C-alpha positions in Angstrom: 79.5 145.3 119.9 79.3 143.4 123.3 82.2 142.0 124.8 83.1 138.8 124.6 83.4 136.3 128.3 85.0 132.6 128.3 85.4 132.4 132.0 85.8 135.6 133.2 88.0 136.2 130.9 86.6 139.1 129.5 87.1 140.8 125.9 86.4 144.1 124.8 85.7 142.8 121.1 83.5 139.7 120.8 86.1 138.8 118.5 88.7 135.6 118.1 91.2 135.8 115.6 91.5 132.4 113.9 94.9 130.9 114.1 96.6 130.6 111.0 99.8 127.8 110.6 102.2 127.3 109.7 103.5 130.3 110.7 100.9 133.3 109.5 99.6 134.0 113.0 102.6 134.1 115.5 102.8 136.6 118.3 103.0 140.0 115.5 99.6 139.7 114.6 98.1 137.7 118.3 99.7 140.9 119.6 98.3 143.9 117.5 94.5 141.6 117.8 94.4 141.7 121.8 95.8 144.9 121.6 93.2 146.1 119.7 90.1 144.6 122.3 89.1 141.1 120.7 91.5 137.9 121.2 94.2 136.9 119.5 95.8 133.6 118.3 98.6 131.9 117.7 99.1 128.8 115.8 101.5 125.8 116.7 100.9 123.6 113.7 104.6 123.2 112.4 105.2 126.2 114.4 109.7 124.5 115.0 109.6 124.7 111.9 111.8 127.8 111.6 113.8 126.8 114.6 118.0 126.0 113.9 117.8 122.0 114.6 113.9 121.0 113.4 115.3 118.3 111.3 116.4 116.3 114.5 114.7 117.8 117.9 111.3 118.8 116.2 109.9 118.2 119.3 112.3 120.7 121.1 112.1 122.5 118.0 108.5 123.6 118.6 108.5 123.5 122.4 111.2 126.9 122.6 109.3 128.4 119.2 105.9 128.5 120.8 107.0 129.5 124.5 109.0 132.1 123.1 106.4 133.5 120.9 104.3 133.5 123.6 106.3 135.2 126.0 106.6 137.5 123.1 103.3 138.1 122.7 102.5 138.9 126.0 105.3 141.7 126.4 103.9 143.4 123.8 100.4 143.5 124.6 98.2 143.5 127.9 95.3 142.0 125.9 94.4 138.4 125.7 96.7 135.6 123.9 95.3 132.4 122.9 97.1 129.6 121.3 95.7 126.9 118.3 96.7 123.4 118.6 95.5 120.9 116.1 94.7 117.4 118.3 96.0 115.8 115.3 99.5 116.8 115.5 102.3 114.5 117.2 103.5 116.2 120.1 99.4 117.5 120.9 100.3 116.5 124.6 103.8 118.6 124.1 102.1 121.8 122.6 99.6 121.9 125.3 101.3 121.5 128.2 103.6 124.2 127.1 101.2 126.4 126.1 99.6 126.5 129.5 103.0 126.4 131.5 103.5 129.3 129.7 100.2 131.4 130.9 98.2 131.3 127.7 95.4 132.3 128.4 92.7 131.0 126.4 93.6 127.0 124.0 91.3 126.0 121.1 92.0 122.9 120.7 90.5 121.8 116.6 91.5 119.2 113.6 90.0 116.2 116.2 88.3 116.1 118.8 90.0 116.4 122.1 88.2 113.5 124.0 91.7 113.3 126.4 93.8 115.9 127.7 97.5 115.6 128.6 97.6 113.1 132.5 100.9 116.1 132.7 97.5 118.2 133.6 96.1 118.0 136.7 92.8 116.5 135.2 90.6 116.8 138.1 91.4 121.0 138.9 90.9 121.6 135.3 89.5 124.9 137.0 92.7 125.9 138.9 94.9 127.0 136.1 94.8 130.5 134.2 94.3 129.1 130.8 90.5 128.2 129.7 90.0 125.1 127.1 87.9 125.7 123.7 87.4 123.3 121.4 86.6 123.9 117.9 83.7 121.4 115.9 82.2 121.0 112.8 78.3 119.9 114.3 76.4 119.8 117.9 77.0 115.7 118.0 80.7 116.3 117.8 80.1 118.9 121.0 78.1 116.8 122.7 81.0 113.9 122.7 83.8 116.4 123.9 81.8 117.9 127.0 80.0 114.6 128.2 83.8 112.9 127.7 84.9 115.8 130.3 82.1 115.9 132.4 82.7 112.1 133.0 86.3 111.8 133.5 86.6 115.8 134.7 84.0 116.5 136.3 84.9 119.1 134.0 83.5 121.0 131.0 85.0 123.1 128.4 85.4 127.0 128.7 83.8 127.8 125.5 83.4 126.0 122.1 84.3 127.6 118.2 81.5 126.0 116.3 83.3 126.5 112.5 81.0 125.9 109.1 82.7 124.9 105.5 83.6 128.1 104.8 86.4 128.4 106.4 89.8 127.9 105.4 92.6 125.2 106.0 91.6 122.0 106.6 87.8 121.4 106.4 86.0 118.9 109.4 83.3 117.6 107.0 83.0 115.2 104.1 83.9 116.8 100.0 79.6 116.3 99.4 78.6 118.3 102.6 80.8 121.6 102.1 78.2 122.5 100.0 74.8 121.1 101.2 73.5 124.4 102.3 72.5 121.1 105.6 75.8 121.3 107.2 75.6 125.5 106.8 77.5 127.4 109.5 73.2 128.8 110.3 72.1 125.4 110.5 75.4 124.6 112.1 75.4 127.1 115.1 71.6 126.3 116.8 72.8 122.8 116.6 75.9 123.5 119.0 74.0 125.7 121.0 71.0 123.6 122.0 73.9 120.7 122.2 76.3 122.4 125.6 72.8 123.5 127.2 72.4 120.8 129.3 75.6 121.5 130.4 75.6 124.3 131.4 72.5 123.7 133.9 74.4 121.1 134.7 77.6 122.9 135.7 75.9 125.8 136.6 77.5 128.4 134.7 77.8 130.1 131.2 79.5 128.6 128.2 80.0 131.0 125.0 79.7 129.6 121.6 81.7 131.3 118.9 80.9 131.3 115.6 83.2 130.7 112.2 84.0 130.5 109.2 83.0 132.6 105.9 82.5 135.4 108.4 83.4 138.6 106.6 81.8 141.3 107.9 80.5 143.0 111.1 76.9 142.5 109.1 77.9 138.9 109.4 79.0 138.7 113.0 75.8 140.5 114.2 73.7 138.4 112.2 75.5 135.5 114.1 75.2 137.6 117.6 71.2 137.4 117.0 71.0 133.7 116.6 72.8 133.2 119.0 76.5 132.9 118.9 78.1 134.8 121.5 80.8 135.9 119.1 83.1 135.2 116.2 86.1 134.0 115.3 87.7 134.9 111.9 91.4 133.9 109.9 90.9 135.5 106.2 90.6 139.3 107.2 93.6 139.3 109.6 95.9 138.0 106.4 96.0 141.4 104.6 97.2 143.3 107.6 100.3 144.8 108.0 100.9 143.1 111.5 99.9 139.3 109.9 103.5 137.5 110.5 103.2 136.3 106.8 105.3 137.9 104.1 103.9 140.2 101.7 104.0 137.5 98.1 101.9 135.7 100.3 99.6 138.2 101.7 99.3 139.7 97.9 98.2 136.1 96.5 95.0 136.9 99.0 94.4 140.6 96.9 94.9 138.8 94.0 92.7 136.1 94.1 89.6 135.6 92.3 86.2 133.7 93.4 87.1 131.2 90.8 90.8 130.2 92.6 89.5 129.7 95.5 89.6 125.8 95.2 88.8 122.4 97.4 91.6 120.1 97.2 92.3 116.5 98.7 95.1 117.1 101.6 98.0 114.7 102.6 96.4 114.2 105.7 93.1 113.0 104.6 90.9 116.0 104.2 89.7 118.4 102.0 91.0 121.6 102.3 89.9 125.3 100.5 92.8 126.7 99.1 94.2 129.4 96.7 94.7 128.3 93.7 98.4 128.3 92.4 101.1 126.4 90.1 102.5 124.2 92.9 98.5 123.1 93.4 98.3 123.1 89.7 101.2 120.5 89.3 99.6 118.3 92.2 96.9 118.1 90.5 98.5 116.7 87.3 100.2 113.6 89.4 103.4 115.4 90.0 104.9 114.1 92.4 106.8 116.9 95.1 110.2 114.9 96.5 110.6 115.9 99.7 112.0 114.1 103.5 109.9 113.6 106.1 112.2 114.2 109.2 109.4 113.0 111.4 105.6 112.5 111.6 104.2 116.3 112.6 100.5 114.7 111.9 98.6 111.0 113.2 97.0 110.7 109.9 99.6 111.6 107.0 100.7 108.7 105.7 103.9 110.2 104.5 105.2 107.5 102.2 102.7 107.4 99.5 101.3 111.6 99.8 102.5 113.2 97.1 103.9 116.1 99.0 104.4 117.1 102.8 102.6 119.8 103.9 103.9 121.3 106.4 106.8 122.2 104.5 104.4 123.8 101.4 102.5 126.0 104.5 106.0 127.0 105.4 107.0 127.8 101.6 104.2 129.8 101.3 104.1 131.2 104.7 108.3 132.7 103.0 106.6 133.7 99.6 107.6 130.9 97.5 104.3 130.0 96.3 106.2 128.2 93.6 106.4 125.5 96.0 103.7 126.1 98.1 100.5 127.4 98.9 97.9 129.4 101.1 94.8 127.8 102.5 92.3 130.7 102.7 88.3 131.1 103.4 85.5 131.1 100.9 85.9 135.2 100.9 88.7 135.3 100.4 88.5 136.5 96.9 86.7 140.0 98.2 90.4 141.4 99.9 91.0 144.6 98.1 94.1 145.8 100.1 96.1 146.0 103.2 94.9 147.8 106.0 95.9 147.6 110.0 94.3 145.4 112.0 93.0 148.3 114.3 91.7 149.6 111.0 90.1 146.3 110.1 88.6 145.7 114.1 87.5 149.0 113.7 85.6 148.6 110.0 83.7 145.5 111.7 82.7 147.1 114.6 81.1 150.3 112.3 79.1 147.7 109.8 78.0 146.1 113.4 76.4 149.5 114.4 75.0 149.7 111.5 73.2 146.5 111.9 72.4 147.2 114.5 70.8 150.2 114.7 68.8 149.5 111.4 67.4 146.9 113.0 66.3 148.8 116.1 64.9 151.1 113.9 63.0 148.6 111.7 61.7 147.6 115.0 60.2 151.0 115.5 
């Protein structure tokens, strides 16, 4: 299995552990993944909800929690620690600056197009920063928009790009009718993204890795997408059911217990479709029940909090803690295939063995 290099930053294993909020991937999971040679990722979505002053000083709570998680992760590993930041969150600028100040190795920017960056960053000298920038997109067009804007305004382009297909968990960058449309499958959109960034590689004289994501489950999948031109993959669901994952045992057990019929597409309160595990909470909401909540601040720009049936931040927080009567778990399309808890090292070893088996079979077939 080849390594993955992002602007000089080299991961021995070409796997990025996807960022999972609220509180599912923090310093515990990310440092274990980084120690195993892959890239561990802390999710910032709702990260401050576990701070005592969340209700009164949300922005400071977020920054304090993120600073602590990055510091703790880096103290526990010499590997690569990334941070996932949703463009749609209200304190996007503060989270980016905090992660950069704390020397996060890579920022993965998704749930929106990161056309702009905080003015507090040295926008005319982004390559002077320790932190690398990698947007998450769902089409070649989206990648081109971001790269074109950065080239124009910063004379710089992102250090890599993740292309996420519709089999991913959580919020999806597709319309509902596109999710099962083969024209929007990862196999279709990956080549488009690779083609979209080629001109920028030539213009800026650098290699820009494209990372495939969404529904990748085995080492055989990794091999297949890397043969298609991906420099690496991003995986999230497989890392939930590890001992080191920062979520509760009940949360992990929901993955182990679920069937393919339990994986459903929901309408998120933030206006996007999402893939989640069917549960009592989602059944109640689907029946028209409005879950009571108070909104201390509008954490997501697109949330119409006065009219939504529930607070998604609170629901995800409850689930993370193991309370699936008052919350739910996002999950990828292959979550039903998970059947046991393993360590991060065991998972990485299994993926590498499967990759090597696919590679050897391909070599044997060509002899």
